[in-house]
Structure formats: C-alpha cells, structure tokens
C-alpha positions as CSV (number, residue, x, y, z in Angstrom):
1,M,-68.8,25.4,-5.6
2,S,-72.5,24.5,-5.6
3,T,-73.9,22.1,-3.0
4,P,-74.8,18.7,-4.5
5,P,-78.6,17.9,-4.4
6,R,-79.6,16.0,-1.4
7,T,-80.4,12.3,-1.6
8,P,-84.1,11.6,-1.1
9,T,-85.4,9.0,1.4
10,P,-88.4,6.7,1.7
11,A,-90.0,9.3,3.8
12,D,-89.8,11.7,0.8
13,V,-91.7,9.2,-1.3
14,A,-94.4,8.9,1.4
15,A,-94.7,12.7,1.5
16,A,-94.9,12.8,-2.3
17,A,-97.7,10.4,-2.4
18,N,-99.8,12.6,-0.2
19,R,-98.8,15.8,-2.1
20,I,-99.6,14.5,-5.6
21,R,-102.8,12.5,-4.9
22,P,-105.2,15.2,-6.2
23,H,-103.4,15.4,-9.5
24,V,-102.4,11.9,-10.6
25,R,-104.2,8.6,-11.1
26,R,-103.6,5.6,-8.8
27,T,-103.1,3.2,-11.7
28,P,-104.4,-0.3,-11.6
29,Q,-102.4,-3.5,-11.2
30,L,-103.2,-6.7,-13.1
31,R,-102.3,-10.0,-11.4
32,T,-102.1,-12.6,-14.1
33,E,-99.9,-15.5,-15.5
34,I,-97.5,-15.4,-18.4
35,D,-96.1,-18.8,-19.5
36,G,-97.8,-20.4,-16.5
37,R,-96.0,-18.2,-14.0
38,P,-97.6,-15.6,-11.8
39,V,-96.8,-11.9,-12.4
40,V,-98.1,-8.4,-11.7
41,L,-98.4,-5.7,-14.3
42,K,-98.4,-2.1,-13.1
43,L,-100.4,-0.3,-15.7
44,E,-98.7,3.0,-15.4
45,Q,-99.2,3.6,-19.1
46,L,-102.7,4.6,-18.1
47,Q,-101.4,7.6,-16.1
48,R,-102.4,11.1,-17.2
49,S,-99.9,12.2,-19.8
50,G,-99.3,8.6,-20.8
51,S,-96.4,7.8,-18.5
52,F,-95.2,7.9,-14.9
53,K,-93.4,11.2,-15.5
54,L,-96.3,13.2,-14.3
55,R,-95.7,12.1,-10.7
56,G,-92.3,13.5,-10.5
57,A,-93.2,16.7,-12.2
58,V,-96.2,17.4,-10.0
59,N,-94.3,16.6,-6.8
60,A,-91.3,18.9,-7.8
61,L,-93.6,21.8,-8.7
62,L,-95.6,21.4,-5.4
63,A,-92.6,20.9,-3.2
64,G,-91.2,24.4,-3.5
65,P,-92.3,27.9,-4.3
66,T,-94.4,28.2,-7.4
67,P,-92.3,29.6,-10.3
68,R,-93.5,32.1,-12.9
69,R,-92.6,29.5,-15.5
70,V,-91.0,26.1,-15.7
71,V,-88.4,25.0,-18.3
72,T,-87.3,21.5,-19.0
73,A,-85.7,19.3,-21.6
74,S,-87.0,15.9,-22.6
75,G,-86.9,13.0,-25.0
76,G,-90.7,13.2,-24.8
77,N,-92.3,11.6,-21.8
78,H,-90.9,14.0,-19.2
79,G,-91.9,16.9,-21.3
80,L,-95.5,15.5,-21.5
81,G,-95.4,15.1,-17.7
82,V,-94.1,18.6,-17.1
83,A,-96.6,20.1,-19.6
84,T,-99.5,18.3,-18.0
85,A,-98.4,19.2,-14.5
86,A,-97.8,22.8,-15.4
87,Q,-101.2,23.1,-17.0
88,A,-103.0,21.6,-13.9
89,L,-101.1,24.0,-11.6
90,G,-101.5,27.1,-13.8
91,V,-97.7,27.5,-14.6
92,P,-96.5,28.3,-18.1
93,A,-94.1,25.7,-19.4
94,V,-91.3,25.6,-22.0
95,V,-90.1,22.1,-23.2
96,Y,-86.9,21.6,-25.1
97,V,-86.8,18.4,-27.1
98,P,-84.3,16.9,-29.6
99,E,-85.1,17.0,-33.3
100,T,-85.7,13.3,-33.2
101,V,-88.6,13.5,-30.7
102,P,-91.4,11.2,-31.8
103,A,-94.4,13.1,-33.4
104,A,-96.9,11.7,-30.9
105,K,-94.9,13.0,-28.0
106,A,-94.3,16.4,-29.5
107,A,-98.0,16.8,-30.4
108,G,-99.0,15.8,-26.8
109,I,-96.6,18.4,-25.3
110,E,-98.2,21.2,-27.4
111,A,-101.7,19.9,-26.7
112,A,-101.0,20.3,-23.0
113,G,-100.3,24.0,-23.6
114,A,-96.5,24.1,-23.3
115,K,-94.2,25.9,-25.7
116,L,-92.2,23.3,-27.6
117,I,-88.7,24.1,-28.8
118,R,-86.8,21.5,-30.9
119,H,-83.0,21.7,-30.4
120,G,-80.1,19.4,-31.2
121,A,-79.9,15.7,-32.1
122,T,-79.9,14.3,-28.6
123,Y,-81.5,14.8,-25.2
124,A,-78.2,16.1,-23.9
125,E,-78.1,18.8,-26.5
126,A,-81.7,19.8,-25.8
127,A,-80.9,19.9,-22.0
128,A,-77.9,22.2,-22.6
129,A,-80.1,24.7,-24.4
130,A,-82.8,24.5,-21.7
131,L,-80.3,24.9,-18.9
132,A,-79.1,28.1,-20.6
133,V,-82.4,29.8,-19.9
134,G,-83.3,27.9,-16.8
135,D,-81.7,30.4,-14.4
136,E,-83.6,33.4,-15.7
137,P,-85.5,35.2,-12.9
138,G,-88.7,33.5,-12.0
139,T,-87.9,30.4,-14.0
140,R,-87.6,26.9,-12.6
141,Y,-85.5,24.4,-14.5
142,L,-86.9,21.0,-13.8
143,P,-84.6,18.1,-14.5
144,A,-85.9,14.9,-16.0
145,Y,-84.4,12.6,-13.4
146,D,-81.5,14.2,-11.5
147,D,-83.6,15.9,-8.8
148,P,-84.6,14.6,-5.3
149,D,-88.3,15.7,-5.6
150,V,-88.6,14.2,-9.1
151,I,-87.2,10.9,-7.8
152,A,-89.5,10.9,-4.8
153,G,-92.5,11.5,-7.1
154,Q,-91.5,8.6,-9.3
155,G,-91.2,6.4,-6.2
156,T,-95.0,6.7,-5.7
157,V,-95.4,4.1,-8.5
158,T,-93.8,1.4,-6.3
159,A,-95.4,2.7,-3.1
160,E,-98.7,1.8,-4.8
161,I,-97.4,-1.6,-5.9
162,V,-96.3,-2.7,-2.4
163,A,-99.6,-1.4,-0.9
164,D,-101.8,-3.2,-3.4
165,D,-99.8,-6.4,-3.8
166,P,-97.6,-6.8,-0.8
167,D,-96.5,-10.3,-1.7
168,V,-94.6,-9.0,-4.8
169,D,-90.9,-9.9,-4.2
170,A,-89.3,-7.9,-7.0
171,V,-90.1,-4.7,-8.9
172,V,-88.8,-4.5,-12.5
173,V,-88.4,-1.1,-14.2
174,A,-86.9,0.4,-17.3
175,V,-84.0,2.8,-16.8
176,G,-83.2,6.0,-18.7
177,G,-81.6,8.6,-16.5
178,G,-82.5,6.6,-13.4
179,G,-85.2,8.6,-11.7
180,L,-87.9,5.9,-11.8
181,A,-85.4,3.2,-10.8
182,A,-84.1,5.3,-8.0
183,G,-87.6,6.0,-6.7
184,T,-88.4,2.3,-7.0
185,A,-85.4,1.4,-4.8
186,L,-86.5,3.9,-2.2
187,A,-90.1,2.6,-2.0
188,A,-89.4,-1.2,-2.5
189,N,-89.0,-1.8,1.2
190,R,-86.1,-4.3,0.8
191,R,-87.6,-6.0,-2.2
192,R,-85.3,-6.7,-5.1
193,V,-85.2,-4.1,-7.8
194,F,-84.2,-5.0,-11.4
195,A,-83.1,-2.0,-13.4
196,V,-83.4,-2.9,-17.1
197,E,-81.9,-1.1,-20.1
198,P,-81.4,-1.8,-23.8
199,E,-78.0,-3.1,-24.6
200,R,-77.3,0.0,-26.7
201,C,-78.8,2.5,-24.3
202,R,-77.1,1.5,-21.0
203,A,-76.3,4.6,-19.0
204,L,-76.8,2.9,-15.6
205,N,-75.0,-0.3,-16.5
206,A,-72.0,1.5,-17.8
207,A,-71.9,3.7,-14.7
208,L,-72.0,0.7,-12.4
209,E,-69.1,-0.8,-14.3
210,A,-67.1,2.4,-14.2
211,G,-68.0,3.2,-10.6
212,Q,-69.3,6.6,-11.6
213,P,-71.7,8.1,-14.1
214,V,-70.2,8.1,-17.6
215,D,-71.3,9.1,-21.1
216,V,-72.7,6.4,-23.4
217,T,-73.7,6.3,-27.0
218,L,-77.3,5.6,-27.8
219,D,-78.7,3.4,-30.6
220,S,-81.9,1.7,-29.5
221,V,-85.6,1.7,-30.6
222,A,-86.4,2.7,-27.1
223,A,-84.0,5.7,-27.0
224,S,-86.7,8.4,-27.1
225,A,-87.8,7.3,-23.6
226,L,-84.6,5.8,-22.3
227,G,-82.0,7.9,-24.1
228,A,-80.1,9.5,-21.3
229,T,-76.5,9.9,-22.3
230,R,-75.4,9.7,-18.7
231,V,-77.2,8.4,-15.6
232,G,-78.1,11.1,-13.0
233,E,-75.8,11.7,-10.1
234,V,-78.5,11.5,-7.5
235,P,-80.1,8.3,-9.0
236,F,-76.7,6.7,-9.2
237,R,-76.1,7.2,-5.4
238,I,-79.3,5.3,-4.8
239,L,-78.9,2.6,-7.4
240,T,-75.6,1.3,-6.0
241,A,-77.7,-0.3,-3.2
242,P,-77.3,-4.1,-2.8
243,N,-80.9,-4.8,-3.6
244,V,-80.6,-3.3,-7.1
245,T,-79.6,-5.5,-10.1
246,S,-78.7,-4.1,-13.5
247,V,-80.0,-6.1,-16.5
248,L,-79.6,-5.6,-20.3
249,V,-81.9,-6.7,-23.1
250,S,-81.7,-6.5,-26.8
251,D,-84.0,-4.4,-29.0
252,A,-85.3,-7.7,-30.5
253,E,-86.2,-8.9,-27.0
254,L,-88.0,-5.8,-26.0
255,L,-89.9,-5.5,-29.2
256,A,-91.0,-9.2,-28.8
257,A,-92.1,-8.4,-25.3
258,R,-94.1,-5.4,-26.5
259,D,-95.8,-7.5,-29.1
260,R,-96.7,-10.1,-26.4
261,L,-98.3,-7.5,-24.2
262,W,-100.6,-6.5,-27.1
263,A,-101.3,-10.1,-28.3
264,E,-102.0,-11.6,-24.9
265,F,-103.5,-8.6,-22.9
266,R,-104.4,-6.0,-25.5
267,L,-102.0,-3.6,-23.7
268,A,-100.5,-1.0,-26.1
269,V,-97.3,0.3,-24.8
270,E,-94.2,2.1,-26.2
271,P,-91.0,0.0,-26.6
272,A,-89.5,1.3,-23.3
273,A,-92.4,0.0,-21.3
274,A,-91.8,-3.6,-22.5
275,V,-88.2,-3.6,-21.3
276,P,-89.0,-5.1,-17.9
277,L,-91.0,-8.0,-19.3
278,A,-88.3,-8.6,-21.9
279,A,-85.7,-9.2,-19.1
280,W,-88.0,-11.6,-17.3
281,L,-88.9,-13.6,-20.5
282,A,-85.1,-13.9,-21.1
283,G,-84.6,-15.5,-17.7
284,R,-82.7,-12.6,-16.2
285,V,-85.2,-11.8,-13.3
286,P,-85.2,-14.5,-10.7
287,A,-88.3,-13.8,-8.6
288,A,-91.4,-15.7,-7.4
289,L,-93.9,-12.8,-8.0
290,P,-92.3,-10.0,-10.0
291,C,-94.1,-6.8,-10.8
292,F,-93.4,-5.2,-14.2
293,V,-93.9,-1.4,-14.4
294,L,-95.4,-0.6,-17.8
295,C,-94.0,2.9,-17.7
296,G,-95.6,4.6,-20.8
297,A,-97.7,4.4,-23.9
298,N,-96.7,7.5,-25.8
299,A,-96.2,6.0,-29.3
300,G,-98.2,6.5,-32.5
301,V,-101.0,4.0,-32.9
302,T,-102.9,3.3,-36.1
303,F,-106.3,1.6,-36.0
304,A,-107.3,-0.5,-39.0
C-alpha cells in the first residue's frame, strides 16, 4: 500500500513563497467599494499564464529533483500553469486535456511549448490517460490539486493578501479540486475562508456532506476551470477546518458577477473567477472586509 501524501502546513506556504518568487508575479490588490461596501479584489488573473495555477506548478517542480519531463492533466488552467513553469525551468511538458477544453486554453498550452494531447470527455478521463504514462522513467506526473507542493504554492496567493491588506477578515475563493482553497486555508492565519462552487459543479460541497470525497456530475459554464469530478484527498483534509465555509452559487449568479466586474472595473475574467463575488453579492459571505480572489482570465475575448 502506498503512503498517503503528507498534509502541507503554513510553513510550507512560506517556503513556497520564497522558492517561486523569481518566476511569478506578485499580483496587485484593488481596495474598492461595491454597492457601497468595502471589498478587496486580488487580481490574480494578471498572473503569468492567466491564472494562479503557475504558483503551484513552479513550487512543485522546484521542490524536488528536476525530472526529464513533466506530465499532467488539466481542464485548461493547470495545463497552462505547468506549461509555463516547465518552459521557464527548461523541462519538457506533456499536457492531457479533455476534448471539451476551451480553444483559448488549448492554444495557450501549445504556445508555451508543451505537447497537447486531447483525451476523453472529462478531466477525470484525461487524468487517467496522463497517469498511465506518468510513472515512466524520468517522468514526473504533476497533479492539478492533490499534491502538497501544489497546494503550498497556491497558498502564496493568500500570503500576499494578508501581507498587503492585513485588515481583510475573509478570503473568498472558487473551488474545483480544492488546491487553491486548501492553500488559502493554510495561509489565512485564522481568517474565515469561503470556498465557493457552482451548484452543478460541487465536488467539495458534496464531499463535506458525505464526510469524504465523492464523485459528482458536472454541468456548469465554469466547468472548464472548476470541473473536478471529485475533490482531492489532501485538500479535503485541510478544508474540513472550522474556519472554512462551503458556499454554492448558480450559473446565472456567477455570470452576472462576471459582467459586473467588467462593467464597473473593466476587469475581464473567466466565469470561474467571478464565483467568489457572486457568493458575496447573493449575501452568502458575512464579512466586514472580504477579499475576492479573481483566479483566472483564460477565456476567449473579442474586441469590437
């Protein structure tokens, strides 16, 4: 029987922040008001590769021996992060994606120099194919979220939030497989964490109800970014903490929040990135000064 992956700690997040600093952007934070109430927006959609995923990929690749190649599976954003990290570190990358991968994300993965392989209808099917070659000699399989070094890297988003705006009392994040939310919980330093999912893309919410990770069906406009069929085992251990609250939003609510970010702030984000704001606009995030992590912007954009 294989040994379960270790559970990362806040100290791992601090180490990750030092490790990845030369390769990632310290993204800005915007203190503003929405509907007359103070909020903070963490502009992580400005990260290299277009999402927070670069942080976990860089940390994981730097935390251990350098492989001859890295293989991963992704709905899009993690693949972009791995491809960008591998290119920066001089490691060949192979990214398996489902046939439904958005064109903008597929193009970005290939532009970063990775080999793109389309397989299956879901992330889970792409991941099974990637795992089948991930144990070949010299190859490192890099999970999208169920890995302690990936989680620690994602936690650096919140480490920046609390350093730059220490009066934030809640951090609100979108959840797919749980890597970002778990890293957020590690770095929040007792602040409340609101882990938000679409109603029809609710791997964490279902796991918390069942008391363990379970498979869910996916049917959301945000599924390309948040479409994990099952929350990760390592993130789930962390996300059962008492300061973590699971929240659900509808597709209509998250799309309305995305449109408000553009209309009021000229911030163009993908649907998944608007999920935290949607929860707050719906009154499901009780906090005096929440910070919403705008996690990515890898969507097609057409300019008139």
